[in-house]
C-alpha positions as CSV (number, residue, x, y, z in Angstrom):
1,M,76.3,160.0,60.6
2,Y,79.2,160.8,58.4
3,P,80.9,164.2,58.6
4,E,79.3,166.5,56.1
5,E,82.8,167.4,54.7
6,L,83.4,163.8,53.8
7,I,80.1,163.3,51.9
8,A,79.8,166.7,50.3
9,P,81.7,165.6,47.1
10,M,79.5,162.5,46.9
11,R,76.3,164.6,47.2
12,A,77.7,167.0,44.6
13,E,78.1,164.3,42.0
14,L,74.3,164.1,41.9
15,S,73.3,167.7,42.8
16,N,75.6,169.0,40.0
17,L,73.4,166.9,37.6
18,G,70.3,168.7,38.8
19,F,69.2,166.2,41.6
20,Q,67.2,167.8,44.4
21,E,68.4,166.7,47.8
22,F,65.6,165.4,50.1
23,R,67.0,165.7,53.6
24,T,63.9,165.3,55.6
25,A,61.0,162.9,55.7
26,E,58.6,165.8,55.1
27,Q,60.4,166.6,51.8
28,V,60.0,163.0,50.6
29,A,56.4,162.7,51.7
30,E,55.5,166.0,50.2
31,H,57.0,165.2,46.8
32,L,55.9,161.6,46.6
33,G,52.5,162.0,48.2
34,P,49.1,161.2,46.8
35,N,49.2,164.2,44.4
36,H,52.5,163.2,42.8
37,K,52.4,163.5,39.0
38,G,55.0,162.6,36.5
39,T,58.1,160.5,37.2
40,T,60.7,160.9,39.9
41,L,63.9,159.0,40.2
42,V,65.2,158.9,43.8
43,V,68.8,157.7,44.3
44,V,69.7,156.5,47.7
45,N,73.3,157.7,47.7
46,S,76.0,156.1,49.9
47,V,79.7,156.2,50.8
48,C,80.3,152.7,49.7
49,G,82.6,151.7,46.8
50,C,79.7,150.5,44.6
51,A,78.1,153.9,44.9
52,A,81.3,155.6,43.8
53,G,82.3,153.2,41.1
54,A,79.0,152.2,39.6
55,A,75.8,153.8,41.0
56,R,76.6,157.5,40.7
57,P,78.5,157.2,37.4
58,G,75.7,155.0,36.0
59,V,73.1,157.5,37.0
60,R,75.2,160.3,35.3
61,Y,75.5,158.2,32.2
62,A,71.7,157.7,32.0
63,V,70.9,161.3,32.6
64,E,73.3,162.4,29.9
65,H,72.3,159.8,27.3
66,A,68.6,159.1,27.8
67,D,66.1,160.7,25.3
68,K,63.3,160.4,27.9
69,K,64.1,161.4,31.5
70,P,62.2,161.5,34.8
71,T,60.4,164.7,35.5
72,T,62.2,165.0,38.8
73,L,65.6,163.8,39.9
74,A,66.1,163.5,43.6
75,T,68.4,161.9,46.1
76,V,68.7,161.0,49.8
77,F,72.0,160.1,51.5
78,A,72.1,156.9,53.6
79,G,73.7,157.4,57.0
80,N,73.0,161.1,57.0
81,D,69.5,162.0,55.8
82,R,68.2,159.4,58.1
83,E,64.6,160.6,58.3
84,A,64.4,161.1,54.5
85,V,65.9,157.6,53.9
86,A,63.5,156.0,56.4
87,K,60.5,157.6,54.7
88,L,61.7,156.6,51.2
89,R,62.2,153.0,52.5
90,E,58.5,153.0,53.7
91,L,57.5,153.9,50.2
92,V,59.5,151.2,48.5
93,L,58.3,148.3,50.7
94,P,58.3,145.3,50.4
95,Y,61.9,145.9,49.2
96,P,64.4,145.7,52.1
97,P,66.7,148.6,53.0
98,S,69.4,148.9,50.4
99,S,72.0,151.5,49.7
100,P,72.9,152.5,47.2
101,A,69.6,152.0,45.5
102,M,67.4,153.7,42.9
103,A,63.6,154.0,42.9
104,L,61.5,155.3,40.0
105,F,58.0,156.5,40.9
106,K,55.3,157.4,38.4
107,D,52.2,159.3,39.4
108,G,52.8,158.3,43.0
109,E,53.5,154.6,42.5
110,L,56.8,152.8,42.7
111,V,57.3,151.3,39.2
112,H,61.0,150.2,39.3
113,F,63.5,149.6,42.0
114,I,67.2,148.8,41.7
115,E,68.7,147.2,44.9
116,R,72.3,147.2,45.9
117,H,72.8,143.6,44.7
118,H,71.8,144.8,41.2
119,I,74.5,147.4,41.4
120,E,77.4,145.4,42.9
121,G,79.5,143.7,40.3
122,R,78.2,145.8,37.4
123,N,80.0,148.7,35.8
124,A,78.6,152.2,35.4
125,K,77.7,151.7,31.7
126,M,75.7,148.6,32.5
127,I,73.7,150.4,35.1
128,G,73.4,153.5,32.9
129,D,72.1,151.5,29.9
130,H,69.6,149.7,32.2
131,L,68.3,153.1,33.5
132,V,68.0,154.4,29.9
133,E,65.7,151.5,29.1
134,V,63.7,152.0,32.3
135,F,63.3,155.7,31.5
136,E,62.3,154.9,27.9
137,H,59.5,152.6,29.3
138,F,58.2,154.8,32.1
139,C,59.0,158.4,31.3
140,D,57.2,160.7,28.9
């Protein structure tokens, strides 16, 4: 686990945008369980450079520019929220573990997943524009 003081600013980049932090497996399971309605974007946050340079800024761009947005914005932090991340990873199978990553659920089903290799080598605007298109397609 990373020291909380180290990752607090990285958490804040998303929580300041209105993202709920899921820190336990129970929080993930309760929110994304069989009664889940609407859309939820879950960002697997990370300390890596592609999270800082592209993933978090791309998510911010999408949230600020999209006409349609997920009902709920949520995040888990790889390396710290271990139980929450493990539960989310169960829900996104068959995708392999990936961080950073982004998962969009609609009415309890995974409808879109962005793996680390889709983030690496792309800038924040490219990721943001992609998310805006995804939100347009799946969000009400």
